[in-house]
C-alpha positions in Angstrom: -17.0 -77.8 -45.4 -14.1 -76.2 -42.8 -11.3 -77.6 -44.5 -7.4 -76.8 -43.2 -4.8 -76.1 -45.6 -3.1 -73.4 -44.1 -1.9 -77.6 -41.8 -0.7 -79.5 -45.5 2.9 -79.7 -45.4 3.5 -78.6 -49.0 0.6 -75.7 -48.9 2.3 -74.5 -45.7 5.9 -74.7 -46.8 4.8 -72.6 -49.6 2.9 -70.7 -48.4 5.1 -69.5 -46.1 7.7 -69.3 -48.7 5.7 -65.9 -50.0 5.0 -64.3 -46.6 9.0 -64.4 -46.0 9.5 -62.8 -49.4 7.2 -60.1 -49.1 6.4 -61.4 -53.0 2.2 -61.2 -52.2 0.3 -59.0 -52.8 -0.7 -59.4 -49.2 2.2 -57.2 -48.5 2.8 -54.9 -51.5 -1.1 -53.9 -51.6 -4.2 -55.4 -49.2 -2.1 -55.2 -46.0 -1.1 -51.4 -46.6 -4.9 -50.4 -47.6 -6.4 -53.1 -45.3 -4.4 -50.9 -41.8 -4.9 -47.3 -43.6 -9.2 -48.2 -43.1 -8.3 -49.0 -39.2 -9.4 -46.6 -36.7 -7.3 -45.3 -33.6 -6.6 -48.7 -31.3 -5.1 -47.1 -28.5 -6.7 -49.0 -25.7 -8.4 -51.0 -27.8 -9.9 -55.1 -27.2 -9.6 -57.0 -30.6 -10.1 -60.0 -32.4 -8.2 -61.2 -35.2 -10.1 -64.1 -37.1 -8.3 -65.9 -39.0 -4.9 -64.2 -37.3 -2.4 -66.7 -39.5 1.0 -66.4 -37.8 -0.1 -63.4 -35.8 1.6 -61.5 -37.9 -1.7 -58.5 -37.5 -1.6 -59.2 -34.1 1.4 -58.3 -33.6 1.0 -54.8 -35.0 -2.7 -54.8 -33.1 0.1 -54.7 -29.7 2.3 -52.2 -31.0 -0.2 -49.9 -32.0 -1.6 -49.8 -28.3 -4.0 -51.9 -28.5 -5.1 -53.1 -24.3 -5.4 -56.5 -25.5 -6.0 -58.8 -28.4 -7.6 -62.3 -29.5 -5.8 -64.1 -32.4 -8.2 -67.5 -33.6 -7.4 -69.4 -36.6 -7.9 -73.5 -37.5 -4.1 -74.6 -38.6 -2.8 -75.6 -35.4 0.5 -74.9 -37.3 -0.3 -71.4 -38.0 -1.6 -70.7 -34.3 2.6 -72.2 -33.1 3.7 -70.1 -35.0 1.7 -67.2 -33.6 3.0 -68.5 -30.3 6.7 -68.7 -31.3 7.1 -65.8 -33.0 4.7 -63.3 -32.0 4.4 -64.5 -29.1 3.0 -61.1 -26.6 1.5 -61.2 -23.0 -0.9 -59.2 -24.1 -2.2 -62.0 -27.2 -4.2 -65.2 -26.6 -4.0 -66.8 -29.4 -7.0 -69.8 -30.2 -6.8 -72.8 -32.3 -10.2 -73.0 -33.6 -12.1 -72.6 -37.0 -13.8 -68.5 -36.7 -17.1 -71.0 -37.4 -17.6 -72.6 -33.9 -16.1 -69.5 -32.0 -17.1 -69.3 -28.8 -16.5 -66.2 -25.9 -19.2 -65.9 -23.5 -18.9 -62.5 -22.0 -16.5 -61.0 -24.2 -17.2 -58.2 -25.8 -14.7 -56.3 -28.5 -13.8 -53.2 -29.9 -12.4 -53.9 -32.7 -12.7 -57.0 -35.2 -10.6 -57.8 -37.8 -10.2 -60.7 -40.3 -7.8 -60.7 -43.9 -7.8 -62.8 -46.3 -9.9 -65.4 -44.0 -13.7 -64.8 -44.5 -13.7 -66.6 -48.5 -12.9 -70.0 -46.7 -16.1 -69.7 -44.6 -19.4 -71.2 -45.9 -21.9 -70.1 -43.5 -20.3 -66.3 -43.6 -24.3 -64.9 -42.4 -23.3 -67.0 -39.1 -19.7 -65.4 -38.4 -21.1 -61.9 -38.7 -24.0 -62.4 -37.0 -21.6 -63.6 -33.6 -19.7 -60.8 -34.8 -22.4 -58.1 -34.3 -23.0 -59.6 -30.8 -19.4 -59.4 -30.1 -18.9 -55.9 -30.8 -19.2 -52.8 -28.5 -21.5 -50.8 -29.6 -20.4 -48.9 -32.3 -17.2 -51.6 -32.9 -16.0 -51.6 -35.6 -15.3 -54.4 -38.1 -12.3 -54.6 -40.5 -11.9 -57.7 -43.0 -10.5 -58.3 -46.8 -11.7 -60.8 -49.0 -10.8 -62.7 -52.4 -12.4 -60.3 -54.6 -15.7 -61.8 -56.5 -14.3 -61.1 -60.2 -11.4 -64.3 -58.7 -14.0 -66.1 -57.3 -16.3 -66.7 -59.5 -16.4 -70.2 -60.9 -15.0 -70.5 -64.9 -12.3 -67.0 -63.4 -9.3 -67.0 -62.0 -7.1 -66.9 -66.0 -6.4 -64.3 -68.8 -7.3 -64.6 -71.7 -4.1 -64.1 -74.3 -3.3 -63.7 -77.9 -1.0 -66.1 -79.6 2.1 -64.1 -78.7 1.2 -64.9 -74.8 0.3 -60.9 -74.1 -3.1 -60.9 -71.8 -6.3 -59.4 -73.5 -8.8 -59.7 -70.8 -10.2 -61.2 -67.9 -12.3 -64.5 -67.8 -15.3 -64.0 -65.5 -17.7 -66.7 -66.1 -20.7 -67.6 -63.7 -20.9 -64.5 -61.2 -24.3 -65.6 -59.9 -23.5 -68.6 -59.1 -22.7 -69.1 -55.4 -20.7 -71.4 -53.4 -18.2 -73.4 -52.7 -14.9 -73.7 -55.2 -11.6 -75.8 -55.2 -9.4 -74.0 -57.1 -4.9 -75.3 -57.2 -3.1 -72.7 -54.9 0.2 -74.6 -53.7 -1.9 -77.2 -53.9 -5.2 -79.0 -55.5 -8.3 -78.6 -53.8 -8.3 -76.1 -52.1 -11.5 -74.8 -50.9 -13.1 -71.0 -51.3 -16.8 -69.7 -51.1 -18.1 -67.6 -54.6 -20.2 -65.2 -53.2 -21.3 -62.1 -55.0 -20.9 -58.3 -53.8 -24.2 -57.7 -53.8 -25.1 -60.6 -51.1 -21.6 -59.8 -48.8 -23.2 -56.1 -48.4 -26.3 -57.3 -47.2 -25.5 -59.5 -45.2 -23.8 -56.9 -43.4 -27.0 -54.8 -43.2 -28.9 -57.3 -42.3 -27.3 -58.4 -39.6 -27.2 -55.2 -38.4 -23.5 -52.9 -39.9 -23.2 -49.4 -41.4 -21.2 -49.4 -44.2 -18.7 -47.9 -43.7 -16.5 -48.6 -46.9 -15.7 -50.2 -49.5 -12.1 -50.5 -50.8 -10.6 -52.4 -54.2 -8.1 -51.8 -53.3 -4.9 -49.6 -56.0 -1.3 -48.9 -55.6 -0.1 -46.1 -55.8 1.9 -44.7 -59.1 5.8 -45.4 -58.1 4.7 -48.7 -56.6 2.9 -49.8 -60.2 5.9 -48.6 -61.9 7.9 -50.6 -60.0 5.4 -53.9 -59.8 3.9 -55.2 -63.6 1.7 -57.7 -61.8 0.0 -53.8 -59.4 -1.4 -52.2 -63.1 -2.9 -55.6 -63.1 -5.5 -54.6 -60.5 -7.1 -51.4 -63.0 -8.1 -54.5 -64.6 -9.3 -57.2 -62.3 -9.3 -56.5 -58.7 -7.8 -59.3 -56.7 -8.9 -57.3 -53.0 -12.2 -56.8 -51.8 -12.3 -54.4 -48.3 -15.0 -53.7 -46.0 -15.6 -51.8 -43.4 -18.2 -52.0 -41.2 -19.6 -50.5 -37.7 -22.8 -51.3 -35.0 -24.6 -49.0 -34.4 -23.9 -46.7 -30.7 -27.3 -47.1 -30.0 -30.2 -49.6 -30.5 -32.2 -48.6 -34.3 -34.8 -51.3 -33.5 -36.3 -49.5 -30.9 
């Protein structure tokens, strides 16, 4: 099921308020860790899956990328991307990444920030990414951590005074669709275990280069209590893989 939740007016306004105030974990935790894993983008061709309002696409151009293609299912997001993050070297496409066709195009780097947990057919998308990448090309993606998406999770157990005792984790191995409340009810995500994610990448032919569950530094944690909680349970999983430079099957 392909859900276009970002075109829901209530969800869109809630999400944009979060991003514009820099109050979410995207800005203070995920984005710095994600960008720290990127290769040198000078003269690279980049594909960004789930590009949202194009913030990363524009940043990639500023880092020297030769060209960037940004893809998103949301017409609201693509319109905003073209308006505020448009550039002659950036092409935006409004289409689900599962349906994306790029005949004859090859990329040096494919990125996806916090979008793969919305995808039902992870293996299908990963297989297409492998074909789109040049030999030696990099796929870097982040997603919600499986301890967050597991059914029965998503909340803290608290004592009578409201103090957080521990994170509730249940049904971790039961993969599949999840319906959650985030700004609105019924937001669809897909839960996969870490092993399913990593083995899917290996089965597609990728070489795993780095796996990160990002934490803030001590200074940031001192200023933001929420960041300290990441040491109790991670919010994000970031994975960097590479397509082999030479065919290993011959």
